[in-house]
C-alpha positions in Angstrom: 0.0 0.0 0.0 1.3 3.4 -0.9 -0.2 6.9 -1.3 -4.0 7.0 -1.1 -5.5 9.3 -3.7 -7.9 11.2 -1.3 -7.8 14.7 -2.7 -5.7 17.3 -4.4 -3.6 17.9 -1.3 -3.6 16.6 2.2 -3.2 18.8 5.3 -2.2 17.0 8.5 -3.1 18.5 11.9 -1.2 16.8 14.7 -2.5 17.6 18.2 0.5 17.7 20.5 0.8 17.1 24.2 3.8 14.8 24.5 7.2 16.5 24.8 9.1 13.6 23.1 9.5 13.7 19.3 9.0 10.0 18.6 5.2 9.8 18.5 5.2 12.7 16.0 7.8 11.1 13.8 5.7 8.0 13.8 2.7 10.0 12.5 4.7 12.0 10.0 6.5 9.0 8.7 3.3 7.1 8.1 1.5 10.1 6.5 4.2 11.0 4.0 4.0 7.4 2.7 0.3 6.8 2.7 -1.5 10.1 2.1 -1.4 11.9 -1.2 0.5 15.2 -1.6 1.0 15.9 2.1 1.7 19.6 2.5 2.7 21.9 5.4 1.6 19.7 8.3 0.6 21.6 11.4 1.5 20.9 15.0 -1.4 22.0 17.1 -1.5 22.8 20.8 -4.7 23.4 22.9 -4.3 25.9 25.7 -6.9 26.4 28.5 -5.6 29.8 29.5 -5.7 32.6 26.9 -2.9 34.4 28.7 -0.5 31.4 28.2 -0.8 31.2 24.4 2.8 32.4 23.9 4.1 29.7 26.4 2.2 27.1 24.4 3.7 28.3 21.2 7.2 28.1 22.7 6.5 24.5 23.8 5.3 23.6 20.3 8.5 25.2 18.8 10.5 23.1 21.3 8.7 19.9 20.1 9.3 20.9 16.5 13.0 21.3 17.1 13.2 18.0 18.9 11.5 16.3 15.9 14.0 17.6 13.4 17.0 17.0 15.7 15.8 13.4 16.0 15.3 13.1 12.3 18.8 14.4 11.7 20.2 11.7 14.0 18.2 9.0 12.2 19.5 10.2 8.8 23.0 9.5 10.2 21.9 6.0 11.1 21.7 6.9 14.8 19.1 7.6 17.5 18.8 10.1 20.3 17.3 8.5 23.4 15.0 10.4 25.8 16.8 13.0 27.9 20.1 12.4 26.0 22.0 15.1 24.2 23.9 12.7 22.0 23.0 10.6 19.0 23.8 6.9 19.6 24.1 3.9 17.5 20.7 2.1 17.5 20.4 -1.5 18.6 18.7 -2.4 15.3 20.0 -1.4 11.9 17.8 1.2 10.1 16.8 -0.1 6.7 17.0 1.9 3.4 13.3 2.6 3.0 13.3 4.1 6.5 16.0 6.6 5.4 13.8 7.6 2.5 10.9 8.3 4.9 13.1 10.4 7.2 14.3 12.4 4.2 10.7 13.2 3.3 10.0 14.3 6.9 13.2 16.5 6.8 11.8 18.4 3.8 8.4 19.1 5.4 7.6 22.7 6.4 6.1 22.0 9.9 3.7 24.8 10.9 2.6 25.7 14.5 -0.8 26.6 15.7 -2.2 27.3 19.2 -6.0 26.9 19.8 -7.5 28.4 22.9 -9.8 25.7 24.4 -13.0 27.9 24.4 -12.3 28.8 20.8 -11.8 25.2 19.6 -15.1 24.8 17.7 -14.7 28.2 16.0 -11.1 27.5 15.0 -11.9 24.0 13.7 -14.7 25.5 11.6 -12.2 28.0 10.2 -9.7 25.2 9.4 -12.4 23.2 7.5 -13.7 26.3 5.7 -10.2 27.1 4.5 -9.5 23.6 3.3 -12.6 22.7 1.4 -10.7 21.8 -1.8 -8.3 19.6 0.2 -8.4 16.7 2.6 -7.7 17.4 6.3 -6.3 14.6 8.5 -6.6 15.2 12.3 -4.2 13.1 14.3 -4.9 12.6 18.0 -2.1 10.2 18.9 -0.5 12.7 21.4 -3.6 14.6 22.7 -4.6 14.8 26.3 -7.6 12.6 27.1 -9.5 15.5 28.6 -9.4 17.3 25.2 -9.9 14.2 23.0 -13.7 13.8 23.6 -14.4 17.4 23.0 -12.3 17.5 19.8 -13.9 14.2 18.5 -17.4 15.6 19.1 -16.6 18.8 17.3 -15.1 17.0 14.3 -17.8 14.4 14.0 -20.6 17.0 14.4 -19.1 18.7 11.3 -19.0 15.4 9.4 -15.3 14.9 9.6 -14.2 11.2 9.4 -10.4 11.6 9.1 -9.6 11.3 12.8 -6.6 9.0 13.3 -4.0 7.8 15.9 -0.9 5.7 15.6 -1.0 2.4 17.5 1.8 -0.1 18.1 2.8 -2.8 18.6 0.2 -5.4 17.5 2.2 -8.4 18.7 2.6 -10.0 22.1 6.3 -10.5 21.5 8.6 -8.1 23.4 10.5 -5.5 21.4 14.2 -6.3 21.2 15.6 -2.8 20.7 15.5 0.5 22.5 14.2 2.8 19.8 10.9 1.0 20.2 8.5 3.9 19.4 9.9 4.7 15.9 8.3 3.6 12.7 11.4 2.4 10.9 11.7 -1.3 10.2 8.0 -1.8 10.9 5.2 -3.0 8.6 1.9 -1.2 8.3 -1.1 -3.4 9.4 1.3 -6.0 10.7 3.3 -4.4 13.5 1.5 -1.1 13.8 -1.8 0.5 12.6 -3.0 3.9 11.9 -6.5 3.8 13.3 -9.4 5.8 12.0 -11.6 6.5 15.0 -14.6 7.3 12.9 -14.6 3.9 11.3 -15.2 1.4 14.1 -18.2 -0.9 14.3 -19.8 1.7 16.7 -18.8 5.0 15.0 -18.9 4.1 11.2 -21.6 6.1 9.4 -22.6 7.9 12.7 -22.7 11.6 12.8 -22.9 13.5 16.1 -25.2 16.5 16.0 -25.6 19.5 18.3 -29.0 20.3 16.9 -31.4 19.8 19.8 -34.3 19.0 17.5 -32.5 15.8 16.5 -32.2 14.5 20.0 -34.7 12.0 21.3 -34.6 13.7 24.7 -36.0 16.8 23.1 -39.5 15.6 22.2 -42.1 18.3 21.7 -44.0 17.1 24.8 -41.0 18.1 27.0 -41.1 21.3 29.0 -37.6 22.6 28.3 -37.9 25.0 31.3 -37.6 22.1 33.8 -34.7 19.7 33.8 -33.3 16.8 35.9 -29.7 15.8 36.0 -28.8 12.1 36.3 -25.6 11.0 38.1 -24.5 7.4 37.6 -21.8 5.1 36.3 -21.6 4.9 32.5 -21.5 1.2 31.9 -23.7 -1.3 30.2 -25.8 -2.2 33.2 -26.5 1.4 34.2 -27.0 2.5 30.6 -29.9 -0.1 30.5 -31.3 1.3 33.8 -31.2 4.8 32.3 -32.7 3.9 29.0 -35.5 1.7 30.3 -36.4 3.4 33.6 -34.9 6.8 34.4 -35.2 8.7 31.1 -38.7 7.6 30.1 -40.0 8.1 33.6 -38.6 11.7 33.8 -39.9 12.5 30.3 -43.4 11.2 31.2 -43.5 14.0 33.7 -42.7 16.6 30.9 -39.2 17.1 32.3 -36.0 17.3 30.3 -33.6 14.5 31.4 -29.9 15.1 31.2 -26.9 12.8 31.5 -23.5 14.4 30.9 -22.1 11.8 28.5 -25.1 12.2 26.2 -24.9 15.9 25.9 -23.0 17.7 23.2 -20.6 20.2 24.7 -17.4 22.0 23.8 -16.7 23.4 27.2 -14.7 21.9 30.2 -16.7 18.8 31.2 -16.5 19.4 35.0 -17.7 22.9 34.5 -20.6 21.8 32.4 -21.6 19.1 35.0 -21.6 21.8 37.7 -23.9 24.0 35.5 -26.2 21.1 34.8 -26.6 20.4 38.5 -27.1 24.1 39.3 -29.8 24.5 36.7 -31.7 21.3 37.4 -34.9 21.2 39.5 -33.7 18.0 41.1 -31.0 15.3 40.8 -31.3 11.5 40.3 -28.2 9.6 41.5 -27.5 5.9 41.4 -25.1 5.1 44.3 -24.9 1.3 43.7 -21.2 1.1 42.7 -18.4 3.0 44.6 -17.8 5.5 41.8 -15.7 8.5 42.8 -17.2 10.7 40.0 -20.7 9.9 41.2 -19.9 10.8 44.8 -18.1 14.0 43.8 -21.1 15.2 41.8 -23.6 14.0 44.5 -21.5 16.0 47.1 -21.8 19.1 45.0 -25.5 18.7 44.6 -25.9 18.3 48.4 -23.7 21.3 49.0 -25.9 23.6 47.0 -29.1 22.0 48.5 -30.5 20.4 45.4 -33.2 17.9 46.0 -31.7 14.5 45.3 -33.4 11.2 44.5 -31.0 8.3 45.4 -31.2 4.9 43.7 -29.5 1.8 45.0 -29.6 -1.8 44.0 -30.7 -4.1 46.7 -27.5 -6.0 46.3 -25.6 -3.1 47.9 -25.7 -3.9 51.6 -23.5 -1.1 53.0 -23.9 2.6 52.0 -21.2 5.2 52.9 -21.8 6.8 56.3 -22.3 10.3 55.0 -25.3 9.3 52.8 -26.6 6.4 54.8 -29.4 8.5 56.5 -30.9 9.7 53.2 -33.9 8.0 51.8 -33.2 5.7 48.9 -35.3 4.0 46.2 -34.0 0.4 46.2 -34.5 -1.9 43.2 -33.6 -5.3 41.8 -32.0 -4.9 38.4 -34.2 -7.4 36.5 -37.2 -6.9 34.3 -39.7 -6.9 37.2 -37.5 -4.8 39.4 -37.0 -2.1 36.8 -40.7 -2.0 36.1 -41.4 -1.6 39.8 -38.7 1.2 40.0 -40.6 3.2 37.4 -43.6 3.5 39.6 -41.5 4.4 42.7 -39.5 7.0 40.7 -42.6 8.6 39.2 -44.2 9.1 42.7 -40.9 10.4 44.1 -40.6 13.0 41.3 -44.1 14.2 41.9 -43.3 14.7 45.6 -40.1 16.5 44.9 -41.8 19.0 42.5 -44.9 19.5 44.7 
């Protein structure tokens, strides 16, 4: 497999967090080989604080210098280990095709761009508008997890599918040399993959929308002036409880039901959760598993005196001392138990709002 013909030119945006150069050389090395007419790739940093944009740009420039210093070493048949100032002989011989790849990277004009977190959606829109005649690749191999979800949502809401990350190795065999994170002497789809995150069995052909009219929780019979926020663990068992019991019961009372992971947002997640709690008429919290996020959010709700409806599976015998004295709706998580919980929850909501 060589260059994919996917447009007149390809613009690569690499979101950077890691200080080490190797992950970016992996990405650049793959993309110069497998994407058509790669031009002016961009190293992108996301900065929370608008006043620290210059500092972030200096960091990006430092990463850029490290990339080209490492490439220079590699073109000499050597390798610079982390925290070392000298190029050393690698423990595995670099093959000829790898030298060709490094030569292509050396000739790239690597650009730098800082995006302020709160401007991320606007800046991504500008990037896409300016690149309508070309293909944009967004690489998230080195991005912070707390930014990854927001970036993914923004890109998918705009119909972008080209969201990739570099993953290795795909073998259980231990690597036998120190320069283990570099792409040379590796085989695409055998010892590493370049994964498209919009092409899995769950994400393929799915577009995220921030249009409230397209959400099932925004039916016309819902009073958008009243909302309830749901705090719970986001796993299969509790997703079923939410889908079959909590959401439909809340909606039957003409109340907008919110769960943080199912809401489109480009802001800081913890800030949004606090806002959801503050604006909600009441909170529903399932305290069955010992989940620190659940207890953190529940504590905040209690601190601002929000009415809280606690749910707990009967299998849970011991409840933390601080919430043990609060009333709880207990349930068995089976078909009959979930149906019974609907009735209990409906009556409790009526009492809370009365």
